[in-house]
C-alpha positions in Angstrom: -30.4 104.4 19.7 -31.4 103.2 23.2 -32.6 105.8 26.0 -29.6 105.9 28.1 -29.1 106.4 31.8 -25.7 107.6 33.8 -26.3 107.1 37.5 -23.6 108.7 39.8 -24.1 107.2 43.4 -21.9 106.4 46.7 -24.6 103.2 46.2 -23.7 101.6 43.0 -25.3 98.1 44.4 -28.8 99.7 44.5 -28.9 99.6 41.0 -30.6 98.5 38.9 -32.8 97.3 41.9 -36.5 97.0 41.0 -35.8 98.3 37.2 -34.3 94.9 36.7 -37.6 93.6 37.1 -40.9 93.5 35.1 -41.1 95.9 32.4 -38.2 97.8 32.8 -36.6 94.9 33.4 -37.7 93.1 30.1 -36.9 96.5 27.9 -33.6 96.7 29.9 -32.4 93.0 28.3 -34.0 93.9 25.0 -31.8 97.2 24.7 -34.6 99.5 24.9 -32.8 101.6 27.5 -29.1 101.2 29.2 -27.7 101.4 32.3 -24.4 102.7 33.8 -23.7 102.9 37.1 -20.7 105.4 38.6 -19.0 105.0 42.2 -18.5 108.6 43.2 -16.0 107.1 45.8 -13.8 106.2 42.7 -13.1 110.1 42.5 -12.4 110.4 46.3 -9.4 112.2 47.6 -6.7 110.6 49.6 -6.1 107.3 51.1 -9.8 107.2 52.2 -11.3 108.1 49.0 -12.8 111.2 51.1 -15.9 112.7 49.1 -17.0 114.9 51.8 -16.3 117.8 54.1 -17.9 120.0 56.9 -20.2 122.5 55.8 -19.0 126.1 55.9 -20.8 127.7 58.2 -21.5 125.6 60.5 -24.1 122.7 60.9 -24.9 119.1 61.1 -24.1 116.4 58.6 -21.3 116.6 55.6 -21.8 117.9 52.0 -20.5 116.7 48.9 -17.5 118.3 47.6 -17.6 120.2 44.4 -14.2 119.0 43.1 -14.9 115.3 43.4 -18.7 115.8 42.1 -17.1 117.4 39.5 -14.5 114.8 38.3 -17.3 112.2 38.5 -20.0 113.8 36.3 -17.2 114.2 33.7 -17.1 111.1 33.0 -20.7 110.9 31.7 -21.2 114.3 30.4 -22.7 114.9 27.3 -26.3 116.6 25.9 -28.5 114.5 28.0 -30.0 116.6 30.9 -28.0 116.4 34.4 -30.3 116.2 37.4 -30.0 116.0 41.0 -32.2 114.4 43.2 -32.6 116.5 46.3 -35.8 117.8 48.4 -35.2 121.3 47.1 -36.0 120.5 43.6 -38.6 121.6 41.5 -41.3 118.5 41.8 -41.2 115.7 39.3 -44.2 116.0 37.3 -45.6 113.7 34.5 -45.3 116.4 32.2 -41.5 116.6 32.9 -41.3 112.5 32.7 -42.9 112.8 29.4 -40.1 115.1 27.9 -37.2 113.2 29.5 -39.2 110.1 28.0 -38.6 111.5 24.7 -35.2 112.7 24.7 -31.6 110.7 24.4 -31.5 109.7 28.1 -30.5 111.2 31.7 -27.8 111.9 34.1 -29.0 111.3 37.1 -26.4 112.4 40.4 -27.7 111.2 43.9 -26.7 113.0 47.0 -26.1 111.9 50.2 -25.5 113.3 54.0 -26.4 117.3 54.1 -26.5 117.4 50.1 -24.0 118.6 47.4 -22.0 121.4 46.9 -24.0 124.1 44.9 -21.1 125.4 42.8 -20.6 122.1 41.2 -24.7 122.2 40.5 -24.4 125.6 39.0 -21.2 125.1 37.1 -22.6 122.0 35.4 -26.2 123.5 34.9 -27.7 120.9 36.4 -31.6 120.6 37.3 -32.7 119.7 40.9 -35.6 117.7 41.1 -37.7 116.1 44.2 -40.1 113.2 44.1 -42.2 114.7 47.1 -41.9 116.6 50.2 -40.5 114.4 52.3 -36.6 114.0 53.2 -35.2 110.8 52.2 -31.5 109.2 53.4 -30.0 110.1 50.0 -30.8 110.2 46.0 -31.0 106.8 44.9 -34.6 105.8 45.5 -35.7 109.1 43.7 -33.7 108.3 41.0 -35.4 104.7 41.1 -38.8 106.5 41.1 -37.8 108.9 38.3 -36.2 106.1 36.0 -39.2 104.2 36.5 -41.6 107.1 35.4 -39.7 107.4 32.4 -39.1 103.8 30.9 -42.8 102.9 30.8 -43.2 105.5 28.4 -40.4 104.6 26.4 -41.8 103.0 22.7 -42.8 99.4 22.9 -42.1 99.2 26.9 -46.2 99.0 27.9 -48.3 96.7 25.8 -51.5 99.0 25.2 -50.4 102.6 24.0 -53.6 104.3 25.5 -52.7 103.3 29.1 -50.2 106.2 29.3 -52.8 108.5 28.1 -55.8 107.6 30.6 -54.1 106.9 33.8 -53.3 109.6 36.3 -51.6 113.0 35.4 -52.0 112.8 31.9 -54.0 115.8 32.1 -54.6 117.6 35.5 -57.1 114.7 36.7 -56.4 111.5 39.1 -57.4 108.3 37.5 -60.7 106.6 37.4 -61.4 103.5 39.8 -60.5 99.7 37.9 -63.0 96.9 38.9 -62.4 93.5 37.4 -63.9 90.0 38.0 -66.0 89.0 39.8 -68.7 91.3 39.4 -70.1 90.5 42.6 -67.7 89.7 45.5 -67.9 90.2 49.3 -71.3 91.6 48.9 -69.7 94.5 46.5 -71.1 94.7 43.1 -69.2 96.5 40.2 -71.0 99.9 39.0 -73.6 98.6 36.5 -72.4 100.7 34.0 -69.0 98.7 33.5 -71.4 96.0 32.6 -73.8 97.3 30.2 -71.7 97.4 27.4 -72.5 101.4 26.9 -68.6 102.3 25.7 -70.3 105.9 25.7 -71.7 105.9 28.9 -68.9 104.1 30.5 -66.2 106.8 29.2 -68.9 109.6 30.5 -68.7 107.6 34.1 -65.1 107.5 34.1 -64.9 110.8 33.3 -67.2 111.9 36.3 -65.2 109.9 38.5 -61.9 111.0 37.6 -63.3 114.7 38.2 -64.9 114.0 41.5 -61.9 112.0 42.8 -59.4 114.7 41.9 -61.9 117.6 43.6 -61.9 115.6 46.8 -58.5 114.4 47.1 -56.2 117.0 45.0 -57.9 120.4 45.0 -54.9 121.7 43.7 -55.2 119.8 40.4 -58.5 120.2 40.3 -58.3 123.9 39.9 -55.7 123.3 37.2 -58.1 121.6 35.4 -60.9 123.9 35.9 -58.0 126.7 34.7 -58.3 124.9 31.4 -61.8 125.7 30.5 -62.9 122.4 31.5 -66.5 122.3 33.5 -67.3 120.5 36.6 -69.5 117.5 36.3 
């Protein structure tokens, strides 16, 4: 059985978008994963298919109604995780991505306006997930990001299994820098250790680069790395 993704959105034309190209697109064609997109407005109320209303307590913007969202969710709900994409959610991490990739699939609810009525999130026992500390126009782009991160980990999608174990966030470290031909470009040479064929020395150099880069760019991750008992270079 393929890994299944259901998307609930007011803008179904945004999917599959970039997920129809490259590795994800080929995997979609091959049946490694499947995608179903549900238009939330199909469950809107009245002649104008209303899906939102003004927030209780006042304030700017509109909120997606719980009855509308619940009706839409009810058409796809099963044992897969239900995730609401929102900047107030817990961060999307590589560990969470791996867990989702190991499961049967996911249901993603894309909010718009000021968000989704909290009651339906709690009643449906959904997870609130954020892809970063910034605000977008809706949950569609975060849904694409989450799916791309997961799909590349599905069996057979990437050409080399080791690719997913050596990259950034496979542990609390950023990935080392990469180089290719020509060995000398515009006066800049490839680090000599990478050209000598000593695999042990290459592995040690890459490890050191990962540690130093993480220390400089993501001290929060570096502290996690040190907390595992690892030593600084």
